[in-house]
N, C-alpha and C positions, 0 to 999 in steps of 0.2 A: 702848127701842121694840124691838118685835117686829115687828109688820107694819103696812106703809103700802098704803093702794087711794088712788089719785091721783083726783080727779075726771074725768069724761069732759069737763069744758070747757076740760082744758090741751090746750095746742096745743108746750109746748116743753120737754123736761126737757136745764138748761143742761149746760156742762162741771164737774163734780166735785160735783153737785148730791147723789148719794148716797155717792161716794169714801171709803171706808174707814168705814163704817157698821157694823162689826163687831156692834151690836148687831143688825142688821138679818136678819130670818131670813126674810120674805114681803115681794114684792111685785107689785102690779095696775099693770100698765100699761095706760091707754085708748086705744080705735083712734082716737080723737083727737088723739093727740101725734102731731105729723108729722115734729117737731124731736128727735130723739134725740141728741144729742150724744157728743163722744169723751169716754171716761170717763165721761158718767154713769151708771153702776152700776159701780163699779170697784173691786176689793179687798175687796169684805166679805165677811168670812171665815165669819162664821155661814150669811150666805145659803144658803136649802136653796131656793127655790121661787123661779120669776120667772111673771106671770101675765100673758100678752099678747094681747091680745086685737083685732090687727088679722090682716084677712080671708088678706094676702102678707106676708110677712115684709121688712120693711125692709131693707135693703143695709147690713152694719155688718163692719165690723172688729175684731180683735181689744184693738182702742183704748179699744172701748164697754165692753168689760169688765175690761179690767186684765189681773194677772195671777189673776185667779180660775179655777181647773181646772172650766168648764163641766160637765164627763162627770160631776163628783159633785153637782151641781144639776138638780133637776127644772123643766122648764118645761111650763106649762100652755097650750094654744093653742085656737084659737075651735072647735068642731064641724067638721069639712069640711076642714080642714085640717092635718091632721098630718104628710100626706105631701109637701107644698110644704116646711115647716117642715124634716122630716126632709133634703131634697135643697139647701136654702137654707145659704151657707158663715155659717159662726159656728154659726148656729144648729143645726144637725148637729151639733154638737157636746155638745149635753147629753145626759146619758145617760140620762133619761128623757123620752118625748112625750106626756102626756096632754091628750085631746079633752074641752071641757067639752060637758058633755052638752046636746043641742042646746034643750032648754027650760030652759035659765039663760042668763042677757045679765049679761055680767059689767059691773062700775063704770061706773055713769052717776055720774061723778065731776070754775082759772084759766087763764089763757091762757099763763102763762109760769112754768115752776119754776127760779128762777133761783138762791137762796142753799146753801149746803151743808145739810143737815138733818144731820149726824154732825158736828161740828166737833171734840167730844174723843169719842169712844164707848166709844173703850177704856178708860175711868176710870168709866164711869157702870154703876152696878147695878141702878137700875133698869128695871123689863122693862115697856112699856107697846106696846100696840096704837095705830096713830095712823092716821085717816081725813084728810089732806088735803081740806078743805070749800070754800077760797077762797085767792088770793092764797100766799103763801106759809108762812103762819101755821100748823102744824099744831097739829091738837086732838085732847089725847090721851084717850083711853076705859079 
């Protein structure tokens, strides 16, 4: 699995949902997510890009991302929010912050994402892009 675009109907990303997903390189989080639990996206060694669609950055702690070096990751934020994210705790540690162009609306994409997606990613040799379309069952593309 390389890329995950979460659905716009998603409300919660529970603890450890994407923890230790070593094969995950990109994830897109819709604005509909109002509960982003501790360690939701933690310790993903190959994660390079996180796209978020919140107009205001949620308050986070270091526990949300585990031991990942955020300075080595790219954060893509909605147009007009770059300055807010650059000043927000935790979010301001990302090395590069880009804005989505005004004419792009990111991810229109279940109410809760509770199961871990990557249970044993370190042994996986397949590389797939995944779009979560409903519930907790990823559909490979």
